[in-house]
N, C-alpha and C positions, 0 to 999 in steps of 0.2 A: 286436199289443201296443204300445200306449206304454210306455217304459223309465219304470225310477224314476231321479230325478237327486238327488243327494245332494251338497250343498256342502259343500265341505272344513272350514268352520269352523262345521259344523252337525252332523259324521258323528259326533260322539263323543253327545251327546245324544241323536239319531238309534239310534244301536244302543241307548241304554238305551229309550228311550221306544216302540220297537218291542219290547219285553220281553224281546229276545235275550238282553240282558245285565242281570243284577241288580245295583242298585246297589250302593257298598259291599263289593262282594266282591273281596278281595285275593289275591295270589297267592304268599303268603309261603311257604304249603306247597312250591308249586313252584320256587320259586329254591331252598331247602334242598334238594330234591331235584336241582335243576343242582348244586349245590355238590358233593354226594354223587357224584354221574355224571362227573363233570369231573376225578374223580382219574385218569379215563381221557382221552388226547388225542384231542378232535373236530376240533382245529384247522384239520385240512385241508380238513374239509367247513365251516365258517363260524367264526367267533370266537365267543367265550362272551357277549362283549356285544353281540352282534347278534342273538343265537339267539332263534326264536319259534315260534310254533305248526305253523307250514308248514314250517319246519327239523327241528321232531320228526318230523312226516310223512314227509319225506326219508330222514333216518336211517333211519327204521325200514324203508323201502323199501330202503335198501341192505344192511341187516342181515337182510331176508329171501331175500339173495342168500347172504350169509357162513354165517350161522346155518343152513342149510337140513339141517344133518345134524342138527339138536337138534330137529328139529318130528317130532311122533308122528304118531300113524293118526287123531285128533281133530282135526289143524289146527293144536294151541298148539305153543309152543316153549318147551322147556326151557330153555334159554339165559338167564341171569341179566340181560345185555345187555337183551336181547328186555323180557323181564318190566319191567325200570326203565324202557326209554322208552315201552313201550305204557300204564305209570302214569300218565308224566307227559301224555302224550296224553290218557288219560282226565280227570286232572285241569283240562286245560286245557277239554276238551269240555264238563266239569260246569258248569252255568248259564254256559254261552257266554264262559267269562274269557279265553280265544283272542282272542274276536271285539274286546273292549276293547282287550287290550294293543296288536293291531296295528295297530288305529286310533288308538291313543297315539301308535307309532310313527309312525305315516304324518304325523301331526300336528305333531309335534315334528321329522322331517326336511324337513316341507314349508315350518312356520313359524319353525322357529330354526334349526337345522343350515345348511338351504340360504343361506338370508341371510346366515348369521354366513361362511360357507366366501365368498361371492360379495363380503363388506364387506372380506374380507380381500385377497381377490382387487383389488377397485378402491384400497385402501388401499396397497398393494404398486405397481399401477400410477401413480397420484398420486403414489409416493415417488420410483418411475424417473423420470418427466418434471420434477419437482422436481428431481434430483439430476442428471439430464442439462442443466437450464436453467443452476446453478448449476457445472458444468462448463464450458458456453460463457461463462458469465461470467467463471471462474478464467481459462480459453483468453485471451479476449480483456484482461483484464485484465494478464495475463503478455506479450501481445504489445504491450499498449501500454504497459509498464514500460521494455520492450527500445528501444521504440522512442523514448522518453523520452529514455534512458540514451545509446541514438546522435545523438540530436538536441543533448543536451547535450553530447556530446564533437565536434559537427561545430560548436557554437560553439564549443569552445574550440582548434578547430581541430586534433584527436585524430583517430585512429580507434578507439581505447579497446580495443585489445588489453591494453596497459599503460600505464594513464593516468599515474602518477607518474614513469614514465622518459618518456613524449612528453610532460609539460608541462614538465619540465626542460628536455628539449631546443628546446621553444620560444623558451625564454627567451635561449638560447645565440646565434640567430641576431635578438634583438630589437633592439641593437646598428645590424645593417644593416637592419631597418626603418626606425629611426629614422632612420639616415642619409640612407637616400632619401626620409624624410619633408623632413628638411633642405632636400636639395635643391629638392624640389618647393616650398619656400618662395619660392626666386627668382623664382617667376612672379607673386608679389604687389608686385613693386616699383612697378608703375602705379598698385594699389589705394593704398598705402599713402602715396603722393605726393597723392594725389589726396584722402582724407582728412587730411594733413597741412597741405595746402593750405586745405583747406576751414575748417579749424581757424583757424588764423592770420586767416583773411578774418572770418570771422563773431565773432570773439572777440579777447581779445588775452592769449591763454594762451602762457605763456614757456617751457612745460617740453618737452623732446621727446616726442611722443608715439607709441605702441607702441616702445618703448626694446627691450626682446630681441626681438620680430616682425622690428624693421629689422635687428637685428645676427644673426640667423639669416638672412634674405633674402641678404644681405649675404656671409656667411663661413660659413653652414650650419650643422649639429648640433656645436660646436665643445664641449669642456671648460668646466665652470663655473670655473676656473681662468682660463683665457682671458677669458672672462666678465668678471669682475671685477677683474682685470689688465691684461687688453688687450695680455698676452704670448702668444705660444704656449710651451707648456711642453715642454722638452726631455726630461723624464722623468717619465711617467705611472705610478702605482701604485693599481691599480685596490682597489675591498674587497674581499677575499675572502669570496664568500657561499658559507659552508659547507651543504650540505644535512642540515635536520633530521632527528635520529635518529626513530627509530618510538617514536608518544607511548603508551608500553608503562608504566603505574605499577601497582604491587604494594604490597600492607599491609607486603613485607620492605624496599622501596626507601625506604619514606617515614621520615624519619627526625624522629620526635615531638618531640624533645629531652624537655628535662624541665621542663613547665608548671609547675609551682610553685614551685622553687628559681629565687630572681634573682639567686644567688652570681655568676653566669660575665657577668652584664651587662656589666661591665667591659672584658671581651674584645671585646666585639664592635666590628667595622671598619666603620664607613659607608662609607668611600671619601674620607671629609674630613680632610684634614692641616691642622693650624695652625703654623707656625713662627715664630720669634720673628722679630721684626722687620717683620711684617706690617701694611701700615698699612691702617686700614679708614676712614681720613677721621675718625674721631670722637674729640675730643679732651675726655672729662668735666670738669669743672671742679666738684672737691666741698671745699667749706670744710673748715678746720681747727676750725671753733669746736667748743667742746663741744655736744655735744646738751640741750637743755633738760629738765628733769625730765617724766619721761612723755613724753620723745622718743623716736626710734628709735635704737637703738648699733648703729652700723655694723661696730664691734669694730675700727676704725684712727682715728687723729688727723688721720696723715698719709698720703696717696698718692704713689708715685711716678709720674708720667705714662708711660705707655707706648707707645712707638712700633712703629706698626704698617705693616706695606708688603705690598700685593698682589702676588702673585707669580703671572706668567703661566704656567700648568700646561696650555696646550693645545698642540699640535700646532706644534713650531717647524720649517716646513718652508723648508728654504733655497730661495731663487731658483731658477725652472725646475723646482720638481720640484712635481708636481700630485700631491696624497695624499686620501684618504679621499674624502669627499663631494665635493670640488674636483675629484677624474680623473673624475667621472661626466661624461656630458656632459648640455646642456640637457635633452634630453629625457627622458634617464633620473632627473634629480634630480627628485624631487617639486616642490619647492620652484617652480624654473625653470618645470619644466612644466605647472603650474598657471596659472603668471603668461603662460606664452605660449598657451595654452589661452583664459583671460580676452581677452587682447587680440587674438585669433582671433574671439571671441563678440563683442567692443567692434566690429571692422571690420565683423564683418557685420551688425551692427544697423545701424552707418551706413547699407553699401552698401542694406541693406532702405528705412531710410526716406528715403534719396535718390533710390532706384527709383520706390517711391510719389510723393512729390513731383515726380520729372520727368514721371511719365505723366501728370501732373492740372494741369502750369501752360500756363500757355495765355494769363491776361491780361497785361497791359501792365506792369505793377505790377510783377509779380513777374520781369518779363524785364527791368525795367528795374535792378531790385537786384543783378543778377548780370553787369550791362555791365561794372561796374569789377572784377571777379573777374578772378584770375588765369586765363592760358590754360587750364593744365591743371582749370578747372573749366568755363569753356564749352565745351571741346573734348569734353565726355562727352557720348556719347547714352545711351538707355534702356538699347539693345542691349550697348554696353559695360560698361556700369557691370554688366548681368545675367550679361554673362560672368565680370567680377570675383567676383559675388556667387557663382558657381559655383565659382571655384576656393578661395575660403576657405571656401565648406562642404565640399568636397570633403578639403580638407586637415583641415579639423575634424573631420570624420566618422570619416576614417582615424586618429585621434589619441583619440575619443571611444565606436569601438565598444566592443562588449561582449568581444571578443576582446583587443583592447588594452589594457581597463580589468583583463582577468583576468592578461595578463599582466606588467603593472605589478605588481599586487598579489604574483604569486608573486615577482618580483623583488624586492621590497622586502622578504616574508616567506618562508623555506624553507616553513615550517611549513603556508603558506596552500596546499601543494601536498598536503601531509597531508589537511587538512579537505575539499579539493574531490574529492580522492582518495576519501575517503570517504563524502563526498554521493553521488559518480556510483556506488559499490559500493553503496549501499543501494539503490538501482534496483534493479540485479541481484540482490540479495538478496531484494527484494521479489518481484521473476519468479519467482526460483527456489520461493520458499515458496507462490506461487499455481501453478506446475506440482505441487508434491509435493499442495497441498490437492486438485488435479483429480486426482492418481493415486489419493486416500484416496477421495475422491466416486464415482471409478469402478469402486474396491471394493466401496463401498457399492450402490450402483445394480446392481451385478452379483450382490450377493446378495439384494436384493430380486427380481431377474429369475429368481432358481433358487427362494426363496419361492414365486413365482407356478406357477412349475411344477411344484412339489409341491404346490399347493391345488389346480388344475386337473385332475388326473386323479381328485382326490376328490371334487370336483365332479360329475364325469361318473359316477363307482361310485355315488355318492348318488342320484343321477338316475334310473340303471339299477335299483338296490333299490328306488327308491320306483314306479317305473313296475311293476314283475315285484309287488310288495307291494298296486297299486293293482288287478290284475289278479286278484290270489288272493282278494281281498276283496269284489270285483265279482262272481267266480263263488261263492263260498261264498255270499254273499246271495242273488245269482239263485238257489239251490238250493233257498232256503227258501220259496220265489215261485214254483215252477213253473216254474223257468228262466226267469222273465220281465228282460228285460235292465235290467242297472243300472250305471249311469253315475255315477262321484262327479267331480265338478266342484271345477275350480279347482287340480289335482293337479300342480303344476310347481316344478321346484328351480331 
């Protein structure tokens, strides 16, 4: 005997078309009876929201065992509980209402509840994957920021444990480093003589070439005072570099003054003092003639000439005392250091150009031009010029490296230490923020995992109930057709 095959999406209409259920039949009476009965607790059997006809049959079977004492000789029960449940079953069986209800429950489970739960599980899984990806990004970003921090510290020549203190400690060693740089300049004697001889040979240049470079090459990194005066100072009073306090500004520390009243402007001292007898070199000649009608009245007919004398208010240093900027070495002072670097670059460009020309020279005309050149020019070879160029570049790179530039900035401005420290601390702060963000993402991922763990048992339970309901419906319909096999198709959650 061939079995009936009923498709899931056609099941409800099939039940009606086979005249098992009358259309437009509602179960309001059954629901009202449920509410009346469930003043008693039957939740240990099945939740009220999921109860249906087959559950009622199961409850009656249980009551047959518990209410056996109320059974009379006619096989009927005097128990009110049994009567109520039997009434519900009879209402279900009238017009086969129960068949439409269980078919509706089955369709709802397969078409709506199951897909909705699976969609929530899929969403939770996708959220976990997204959060895991973002966790890795945060971890990678934090690692990258820390690597940048330590790379920047390495560039400054510090370890990064205490940035401000380590930077200030580097400046203390700066005079020693610059002294060694001055000693290295002694190897430039041949290059300087070569450059000076070449200039004198090809031009009528009368000024001394590379003056400060010559001075450092001969005497080393001396003080600016010695460079200016030619005398070695007997006393050196270096400027005191005070450490800048933390740059913390609050509303209480800001003195806004009285912005609306200009009565106190006369008390402002701009650091300019004018004394009697200061001669500015200006001798105004104002006539004593009376002003014409409609002219400008200056308010005086005669003016007494005022003699103004310029008073030197600068630092009056006695002989042999190097004070202030003059007490710094040539490579510490920004102006002389800049001139020294410029002269090094000038020498570098000359050697580069001359090396290129020497490698390309080969014609008789060029050779004849240098026959009258000094011996210091004729004796040079490309290899020797290249060696001199290497010495110049080594010295130049040592002074213009990033680390040395930062040290010069720190020496010139103590607040530069605060700025550098803050910039480096920002990298660590960003790394810490990314670590905290990673922890938050991990918590959210764990919540999504817990949500998935709650949903999966519900899917399994729904699948088991749907499978059980499918078998009950198949068995019920089979009884109506002489136990002919019935298969409900497409029933899966």
